[in-house]
SETOR-274695 format. One line per 3 residues: number of its first residue (from 1); their letters; for each residue x, y, z of C-alpha. Coordinates in Angstrom, 3 decimals, decimal comma. Layout:
<sites>
NUM	a	X/Y/Z ~ ...
</sites>
This chain:
<sites>
1	mrt	-33,624/24,103/22,168 ~ -30,616/26,135/21,020 ~ -28,461/24,076/23,394
4	iif	-29,727/20,832/21,885 ~ -29,094/22,089/18,344 ~ -25,587/23,223/19,316
7	att	-24,814/19,891/20,938 ~ -26,066/17,988/17,922 ~ -24,064/20,155/15,560
10	flf	-20,952/19,747/17,700 ~ -21,281/15,955/17,713 ~ -21,797/15,963/13,954
13	cls	-18,629/18,010/13,431 ~ -16,717/15,858/15,877 ~ -17,756/12,718/14,018
16	nvf	-16,422/14,233/10,811 ~ -13,073/15,078/12,395 ~ -12,728/11,626/13,885
19	gqt	-14,547/10,051/10,955 ~ -12,306/7,012/10,801 ~ -14,423/5,191/13,395
22	gnk	-17,631/5,530/11,412 ~ -16,014/5,367/7,985 ~ -16,700/1,893/6,657
25	klk	-14,756/2,690/3,482 ~ -11,472/3,167/5,316 ~ -10,046/0,880/7,980
28	ish	-6,807/1,643/9,833 ~ -5,077/-0,974/11,986 ~ -1,875/-0,772/14,005
31	ltg	0,821/-3,229/12,929 ~ 3,806/-2,507/15,184 ~ 5,796/0,551/16,237
34	gfy	5,058/3,366/13,804 ~ 3,562/1,040/11,170 ~ -0,141/1,102/10,298
37	iyt	-2,093/-0,838/7,684 ~ -4,922/1,023/5,982 ~ -7,541/-0,779/3,935
40	tyn	-9,910/0,630/1,340 ~ -12,410/-1,091/-0,917 ~ -13,516/-1,177/-4,533
43	tyk	-15,625/-3,325/-6,809 ~ -13,984/-6,123/-8,788 ~ -16,069/-8,592/-10,813
46	geq	-19,195/-7,370/-9,054 ~ -17,854/-7,877/-5,539 ~ -16,380/-5,578/-2,911
49	vsa	-12,647/-6,274/-2,657 ~ -10,267/-4,868/-0,055 ~ -6,884/-3,349/-0,874
52	ngm	-4,126/-2,910/1,681 ~ -1,812/0,054/1,907 ~ 0,534/1,040/4,689
55	ylv	1,774/4,199/6,333 ~ 4,706/4,798/8,643 ~ 4,748/7,406/11,400
58	tsk	8,298/8,606/12,022 ~ 9,718/11,184/14,407 ~ 9,650/13,732/11,590
61	qvv	6,886/12,889/9,135 ~ 4,524/10,241/7,767 ~ 5,286/8,054/4,744
64	ifd	2,448/6,439/2,773 ~ 2,974/3,256/0,773 ~ 0,518/3,039/-2,131
67	tpw	-2,642/5,122/-2,308 ~ -6,265/4,261/-1,516 ~ -8,059/2,276/-4,200
70	dtt	-11,304/4,089/-3,451 ~ -10,920/7,610/-4,832 ~ -13,258/9,017/-2,177
73	qfq	-10,749/8,045/0,517 ~ -7,690/10,033/-0,608 ~ -8,447/12,929/1,731
76	pll	-10,003/10,899/4,588 ~ -6,731/8,964/4,862 ~ -4,766/12,207/5,197
79	dsi	-7,314/13,573/7,672 ~ -7,185/10,400/9,773 ~ -3,394/10,540/9,909
82	kvk	-3,511/14,187/10,966 ~ -6,074/13,584/13,711 ~ -4,549/10,355/15,000
85	hkk	-0,873/11,304/14,938 ~ -0,826/15,116/14,791 ~ 1,476/14,878/11,770
88	tat	1,161/15,258/8,010 ~ 2,102/12,849/5,253 ~ 4,964/14,196/3,162
91	lci	6,049/11,167/1,119 ~ 4,196/8,498/-0,895 ~ 5,610/5,512/-2,811
94	atd	3,595/3,314/-5,207 ~ 4,523/-0,336/-5,805 ~ 3,014/-1,030/-9,240
97	fhs	1,050/0,797/-11,935 ~ -2,429/-0,570/-11,180 ~ -5,038/1,827/-9,809
100	drt	-5,171/0,137/-6,396 ~ -1,599/1,422/-5,954 ~ -1,429/4,649/-7,975
103	agl	-4,923/6,180/-8,114 ~ -4,126/8,920/-5,608 ~ -0,641/9,903/-6,778
106	eyy	-1,634/13,080/-8,594 ~ -4,062/14,081/-5,832 ~ -1,312/13,736/-3,235
109	kkk	1,135/15,620/-5,420 ~ -1,293/18,561/-5,461 ~ -1,366/18,358/-1,659
112	gik	2,377/18,921/-1,565 ~ 3,275/15,299/-0,860 ~ 6,382/13,997/-2,641
115	tft	5,226/11,060/-4,749 ~ 7,591/8,353/-6,025 ~ 7,460/5,439/-8,438
118	tir	10,145/3,565/-10,342 ~ 10,965/4,290/-13,955 ~ 9,323/0,983/-14,931
121	idq	6,082/1,901/-13,178 ~ 6,113/5,368/-14,711 ~ 6,673/4,060/-18,230
124	tsi	3,791/1,607/-17,891 ~ 1,578/4,286/-16,345 ~ 2,176/6,499/-19,378
127	krg	1,272/3,688/-21,782 ~ -1,835/2,687/-19,843 ~ -3,064/6,168/-18,955
130	mkr	-2,673/5,698/-15,195 ~ -1,843/8,314/-12,580 ~ 1,830/9,245/-12,386
133	ael	4,205/10,218/-9,594 ~ 6,214/13,414/-9,524 ~ 9,568/11,771/-8,739
136	ime	11,133/8,745/-10,437 ~ 13,503/6,135/-8,999 ~ 15,718/4,647/-11,703
139	ndt	17,098/1,905/-9,439 ~ 16,425/0,253/-6,097 ~ 16,505/3,090/-3,605
142	sft	17,197/3,358/0,126 ~ 15,353/5,900/2,274 ~ 15,952/7,095/5,816
145	vgq	13,051/9,017/7,323 ~ 13,335/9,946/10,965 ~ 14,392/6,840/12,888
148	ysf	13,382/4,379/10,152 ~ 15,243/3,101/7,089 ~ 13,846/1,051/4,235
151	qty	14,612/0,017/0,677 ~ 12,587/-0,334/-2,494 ~ 13,427/-3,500/-4,416
154	fpg	12,519/-4,721/-7,892 ~ 12,695/-8,544/-7,631 ~ 11,662/-9,235/-11,218
157	egh	8,417/-9,535/-13,130 ~ 5,472/-11,169/-11,402 ~ 2,056/-9,637/-10,756
160	tad	3,139/-6,941/-13,196 ~ 6,343/-6,275/-15,117 ~ 7,106/-3,352/-12,783
163	nii	6,123/-4,535/-9,294 ~ 8,389/-3,606/-6,392 ~ 8,399/-4,482/-2,715
166	iwf	9,444/-2,428/0,313 ~ 11,806/-4,009/2,846 ~ 12,414/-2,764/6,377
169	gkq	15,515/-4,739/7,284 ~ 15,752/-3,751/10,950 ~ 12,078/-4,356/11,709
172	kil	11,871/-7,366/9,348 ~ 8,737/-6,017/7,681 ~ 8,031/-6,968/4,081
175	ygg	5,499/-4,773/2,337 ~ 4,788/-6,932/-0,703 ~ 2,098/-5,042/-2,580
178	cli	0,112/-7,076/-5,080 ~ 3,022/-9,390/-5,863 ~ 2,322/-11,165/-2,569
181	ksm	-0,986/-12,896/-1,893 ~ -2,644/-13,549/1,437 ~ -3,173/-16,968/2,985
184	qdq	-6,867/-16,588/2,157 ~ -6,175/-16,482/-1,570 ~ -6,620/-19,680/-3,527
187	dlg	-4,903/-18,321/-6,619 ~ -2,709/-15,416/-7,731 ~ -5,670/-13,268/-8,700
190	ylg	-5,613/-11,076/-11,793 ~ -2,869/-12,241/-14,173 ~ -3,695/-10,069/-17,177
193	dan	-0,499/-8,063/-16,699 ~ 1,515/-10,829/-15,068 ~ 4,573/-12,781/-16,153
196	vkk	3,457/-16,262/-15,185 ~ 6,737/-17,880/-16,270 ~ 8,881/-15,642/-14,073
199	yaa	6,488/-15,221/-11,133 ~ 8,001/-18,019/-9,015 ~ 11,594/-16,902/-9,629
202	tve	10,609/-13,349/-8,698 ~ 9,109/-14,480/-5,376 ~ 12,265/-16,529/-4,739
205	nvk	14,239/-13,302/-5,157 ~ 12,017/-11,674/-2,559 ~ 12,753/-14,521/-0,143
208	kkc	16,491/-14,017/-0,613 ~ 16,225/-10,254/-0,198 ~ 13,957/-10,427/2,844
211	pap	15,076/-13,296/5,100 ~ 12,856/-14,362/7,983 ~ 10,313/-11,526/7,856
214	kyv	8,253/-10,968/10,991 ~ 5,416/-9,363/9,042 ~ 4,345/-9,865/5,420
217	ipg	1,825/-7,408/4,007 ~ 0,028/-8,556/0,832 ~ -1,785/-6,200/-1,516
220	hgd	-5,198/-7,640/-0,677 ~ -6,811/-9,660/2,078 ~ -5,549/-10,790/5,470
223	wsn	-2,104/-9,541/6,482 ~ -1,759/-11,347/9,811 ~ 0,019/-14,491/8,581
226	vka	3,741/-14,424/7,833 ~ 3,337/-17,585/5,738 ~ 1,814/-15,479/2,946
229	lah	5,209/-15,330/1,221 ~ 5,622/-19,115/1,146 ~ 1,989/-19,495/0,105
232	tlf	2,515/-17,099/-2,815 ~ 5,624/-18,987/-3,907 ~ 3,750/-22,292/-3,857
235	maq	0,947/-20,920/-6,054 ~ 3,470/-19,333/-8,428 ~ 5,292/-22,644/-8,777
238	qln	2,025/-24,303/-9,766 ~ 1,759/-21,945/-12,745 ~ 4,783/-23,578/-14,333
241	k	3,355/-27,048/-13,877
</sites>
């Protein structure tokens, strides 16, 4: 009997350590190389909506792009990274002020992770009472972490007045955040903080900055179709008509 109890307890503990498999609130998928897409969920207009984030495993550390939307998944994401890659996250960058990007910034700061946003995002976060990062980027900023290099880029106002994208020039990966919509989307989603007049021009700037991307990661929905950028531009152009 004691053996059965021990075995059951061991399996229970093991499931917690490797909880990603049974955790329906957090989904992690491999993109390419050291890039992984993580998806969490929250309720919007009475429905469960997914939100995409990304993390990058380098030779030295792990970089997280945006934080989980579901506040219960801040720590499970860190735990999953630790178990899966035997490394810790040490850097986190948010791409706009909304809670599906910034909710975990202060939590991660307390965990010793260096958190970054732009000065625009920080100023809006202060006004709107959102979570803030510890470190502020005043301009577009280039990072080199381990064997990977990437750049933050403010293309103009679109989904929000402060949205940025992340561009990995060598790997041709565009992490678009909520500025970019998936091919599943029939519209540009929530526009309460958007600049509808400038949205199309902003996406055009992204196209110029990020030529021929191999992967385009939108803030929500399916991330498997590189045509998401062109699809977003088309919908943005319709706003001005």
